[in-house]
C-alpha angles and dihedrals in degrees: 000000000000115000121231090206140005107201116206119199133159089219141028126193103203100142135352092244090061106070095199095121142055103198147308097351089062095042090055091049092056094043091053092047090049090051091049089053091048094047095042095242114165096239139146130192124218114197138137133274100228109203093206100017117217109311140303109229130204128180115222121219091259089056097253119129130240127192130205134183115265113230120210137147112234089201090068089067110017138053118234114231125204097231118109131176132189129236124189109234120173089349097304131092119257118198116224123198129192142223127195138213117186110217111205121202138167096286107016154351126266119195115220113205124206118198117213133188092184093101133129092250093064131075121236092270094054091044092055091063092087095038102101132020106239087352124150133013133315092280089057090048090055090049092051092047092051089053090051099042107031094024091047098055091045089051093051087054090048090050091054100259104137098145116059123164098202135006104210117201113204099204126339096285089088097048095107084075087078090059092056090048088050089054090050093047103049095262093293106153093195092053091056095040093060091058097048137082130176139204117199118203122171112069094199128081092243090063093063120081113233119178129188107243096233090058092042088051093049093051104030097033111158093013087077116085121227091252097049093124089057089053104036106028136286099249104041137352109273114193090197093056091045092053092045096048091046097050133079089211134033126182140178121221098251139010094261090044090054088053095050091046091052089054090049092049108032116196092025119115106235119172125188 
């Protein structure tokens, strides 16, 4: 059946035993997906199966912090599916597998798909991409966002979803999905724009991914279109600008946040 919305998010906070979230972004994702199930909206969520989640924090007696890996077994909560897709990362194909959790509500069921590079076809380096939510350096972040954006759209196709009304990006992490749609739609920006919507979250500069173009080129390579600077910023690749410029609609998460965001990105139309 056609989907009204495919909701892409780097994290989802369904239950505390599933460490697939860091904070509010993940909680919002889960709340929206529960609402979709309760209202009977034809929706699906695309997110990532983080092997060790975000981080487990303990405060030592002297007040300093220590972090340890979170151990969990995805198979206790999710069902592994057979579909895989490939994404080119640093010039080589990385295989992406998928798990599903079927979220049942008052009027419907919303499938939540968790992308996973920890599969037998990949070497240790590729398997590590989905190890830690927001883990590692900028290069790792680009790898993770390629898996979510490019891998996510390809996985929707592999799962049989050809017809999607809106691709909704929850924060800029998912913005590479627009590049895969561009590839599918003969590089016509307007064709992609009418199918995309974007929610921006963090009203401080640190919350917006900015990647140097030489690094982005090295990692994302042929996934980047020739006019990427026009879409994502001249100086460096801004995932927020890419998401805004490739969406028909952008919103903040509250009225005041919309205001702050409009000040951060003058000239962009941001609702709330």
